[in-house]
C-alpha positions, 0 to 999 in steps of 0.5 A: 468529447465535447468541451461544452454542451448547452441545453436547449428548450422549446415551448411544446405548447405552440403547436405550429412551430414545435421542435425536437429538443436535442443537445448540440455542441456550442458554437460549432454547428456542423452541417453536412450533406451526403448520403445521410442528407443533413446532420447537425451535431448529432453526437450528443445525447437527446431528450426523452419521450413518453414511455409506451408498453409492449405490442405482441403479435399472434395468430387467431383462426385465419387472421393475424391478431395484434395485441396492443398492450398499452399499460402494464406488461414488463416494461410498465408503460404508461397508458396513451389516450388517443381519443378523437375530437368530440367537439363536433359529435354528440353521443346520447346512446349507450353501447349495444350490439348492432350499432354501426359507425363510419370507421373504427375511430369513430367507434372508439370516440363513441366508447370514449365519450360513454366512458367519460360520462360513466367514469372510466378510461379506455384503451385499445386491446386487440385488432384482427387484420385480414390475410387477403389485403392486410386491412383491419377488419376488427377493433377491440377496446376495453377498460384500462383496468382490464387484465391482471398485472404481469409477473415479473421475473425477480432474477432478471436484473437487466429489466428496470423496476418502478415501484408503483401500484398496477391499475389492472384489476381484471375488468371484463368491460370491452367493446368490439366492432367488426368491419363489414363488406360495405366498409362500415363498422358494426358492434359485435361484442359488448360487455357493460359490467365493470368489477370496480367503482365508476365515476372515480379514478383511483391511484392517479399519479401527478405524472399521469394527470400531467399527460391527461391534460397535455395535447397529442403532439406533446405525447408524442414529442415528450417532455421539454428540457425544463421538465427533464433535469436528468438529461430528459433521457427515457427508457429508450433514449431521446425522441430524435436520437432513437429515430436517428438509430433507427435510420443509421441502422436502415442506412447500414443495411441499405446503403441507398437509404437517404435522410436529413435533418433541419434545425431551427435557430435554437439548434433543435431538430424541427424537421425530418425527411427520409426515403429508401431505395424502393421509393426512389425506384417507384419515383423513377417509374411514376414520379411524373405526377406528385402530390404533397400529402399533409392530410395527417397534419391537418388532422389534430389528433395525429402526427405532423406527418407529411409525404410525397406520393404518387399513383402507380399503373394500377391507380394505387398509392405509392410513396416517394418520401416521408417527413415529420414537419413540425415547423411550417415556415417558408424556409421549412418547406423550401428545405423540404422541397430542396432535400426531396429533389436531392434524394431524387437525384435531382430529378423534377416531376411534371406537376405537383399538387398541394393544399391551398397554402400560400407559404407552400406555393411560395416555396414550391415556386422557389424550388420547383419554377418549372413544375406545374403547381396546383392546389388540391381539389379535395382540400379546397372542398373540404374547406368549403364545408367549413367556409360555406356551412350555412349554404351547405345546410340550406341548400342540399344540392349545393355541394353536388353541383358544386363538384359537378361544376368543377370536375365536369367543365370541359372547357374554360368557356363551359366553366365560365358560363356554368359558374355565373349560373351556379352563383345566381341560382344559389344567391352566392354572388357576394360570397367572399370565399367563392370570390377568393376561389374564382380569383385563383381558378387557374391554380385549381380548376382542372380545365385551366391546367388540362395541357399539363399531365397530373395522372388523374384517372376516373378510378376510385379516389386516390388514398390519402396518407391519413386514410392509409394510417387508419386502414393500417392502424398506425397509432399515435405513439413515439416518432420511431414507432410511427416510422417502423409501422409505416415501414411495415404498412408500405411493404404490404402495400408493395405486396398489393402492387405485385398482386395487382401485377400478377392478376393483370398478367394472368388474367384478361378483362371481358371485352365489351365489343368485337373492336380491334382497338379494345382488344389491343388496349386489354393487351397493353394497359393494366386492369384498372387503366383498361377499365377506364379506356373501356369506358371512354370507348363505350362513351364514343358510341354516343358522339356525333362527328362532322368533318370541318373544312380546312385545307391545312389539316384534318379537323373534326367537330365532335358533339353529344348526341343529346347536346351540342351546346359545347362541341370539341375540336379534334385535329388530325395529322395522318403523316405525322400520326398526331391527333389532338382534342380540345378536351386535353384528356390525354395530356391531363390524364394519359388516357385517350378521350372518347372524342379522339376514339370517335374520330379514330373510328371515322378515319379508319384507325383500328389500333391505338397509335404507339405515341398515345399509349403512356408506358406509366399505365401499361403492364410493362411500366416497370420493365426496363432493363436499364434506368437510363435516367440514372446513367449520369456521369460519375461525380468527381468526388471519390466519396460521392462517386462510391455513394452514387454507384451504391445507389444505382446498384441498390436500384437495380437490385430492387428491380431484380428482386421484384422480378425474380420473386414472381414465381418459384421457377423464376426465382431459382433462375434469379438466384443462380444468375445472381450467384454467377454474377457474385462470382465475376464481381469477386473475380474482377475485384480480386484482379483489380487489387492485384494490380495494385492502387490506382487501378 
């Protein structure tokens, strides 16, 4: 028992530096680093959160139906509004069948704006997901008075009772959208009639009025200590306490699960980080190029969620670690980078991509000095829409040419010439924002960092975590609910990866030529990467090759048939089987460029050299029997040695499970082998114990 406990408060109205209030022991801050990461005095009860309704799951006609009961039900939760920012949107039409929207969120914003004008509230009702790829294909929004009050069992004394009048009146008004094949959402059902008066909202409690005026962060974090005189405990416990309990159960099920907490000067939890064994396994294969994705934080209607992400051998999103970051100071990001590297056994990536931010840049340079850091092009282009709004509006072609200049400049010289011509063409030589972008060009223009591997390939754009949230309908409720929803979404993402593995193994791509090199590439690369290689091979046919006289090495001048302004020089060393191009596509993306392929054809190289096939892009990217990168010496500390061995075995066990589940026959073989392995382990364990202590 603690002798004294202090209740610390934090002003939740300050969005950039919010904290999760907790109770801690006065003058006795504990900070330990172990398998749980950092945990500071978490024995005390924590403050409460907004209580939410129940979620039911069922099946309807070939799709999974998810019923989101946000208000009412047996727990009697309050309604949570998740409306999007409407400051930049204008709505003048009424709901009607056939209207189209870019996304389900845009459709909800439209219906919410209509509800504000007419005089009622909106809540989520149902959503259908596809059985093929688990993506949401239908969303339904209803009036807050839809449905009838839930009948409660008067003999069930285990459930809380709240004396309040239900707002449900059986209203039929609803607005349903379905996703088309082209990705757009169309209104398929619409009922405009209400069974209750509009324009006036009855029976609105003071607590509800306070919630309606709060910002989204406050709905997530819950009330502050000053608003919680009775210890601030909600129906499910404090916001951080509930999250910690979930993490501890995860760790009990899987000892390789890792989490860490950071507290601020008021002893309040400000940042949380976690990762699991599967994410660590993915990092061991694809952790050479990493992104710090803050796309959810930039969207003001979502949680302060951050994730370390990468791309797997199919060009798909993979997640290496997640965090809730409510404090954006340099110390917080320094802690985040240090904790992440610790959870990944100290292994650093080759490259790191982050948003354009001086604080993050300073933190990454402090923790990861040997890692090549680059600012995200997508983030900079997004900022350009705001900074250059007038230019975008007056010059429709500005955006397209700007992206082409950034993405397609194959040399520094070509970029410099193109940049000057671009500024003159659009009369923006004196634009301060463009001058700033030019001053940091070495940190974000691809051609300036082309000597470093970033795993950027010309497949569909890598999905952001924000889009991942939208695709899996991860809603802004409590932090624990978001974590559990995200875990389920990640499982479906792994299933998509396994399906892609199966497709790659069981089918062969269509070859476009009788080339031996093309056939060789189809045998080693995954389908998505082979498509990239095939495009490069097809593009090599439109190039001209001229040998440059050089006594030291074989050098070739490669130019386009229609344009020889910017030639590429390819150097070939036949004795060491080394071939390099000045475009550095292989060094940057890991796929051989068309210039090298053209020279290979000219010198008679018929198959890809082994040193130019990057394992992480191949079908066998994950087919390593032993993970040599984890075969480090045991830590001297006994407890740490146990956790190290447990982590190492968990990584191998996950790999074993992935391979053993590929078919029924292989599953039976894997089970038999596992049973034999268990017998051997138990026999060895019994023998060791019989030898006595110290053996």
